[in-house]
C-alpha positions, 0 to 999 in steps of 0.5 A: 198267823206268824210264828216267832221263836223265842229261845227254842220256844215257838210264840204265836203272834196275837190276832189284830183287831180293829176298831170300828172308827179305825176301819172307817178312817182307813176306807175314807182315805183309801177312797180319797187316794182312788180319787186324787192319788196316782197308781198305787196310792191304795197299795201304799196305804195297805202297805203303810198299815200292814193290811191285805186287800181281802181285809179291805173288802170285807171292811167295805162290805161291813160299812155298805151293810151299815154295821161299821156306823153303829159301833163308832159311838157306842159306850162299852160296859153296863148301862147306867142304873135308872135312879127314879126306879127302884 
């Protein structure tokens, strides 16, 4: 994590988090770039999005294990109460 200074005070940058939909979109774009793009197309995407190749590797493992598929349409929060039950 990078450390930035703010008038004699160190401020840590917050850790980034990525939604499942974003991960799937980036992986799809990288897969397309491998097929149709020239040399360096994947590196260009990684630089544009400020991503490391190790992160892409982890996302591929998650995708292949099915971990990302279940998160795309999940609603957050409490489940709605069933009005027919007390």
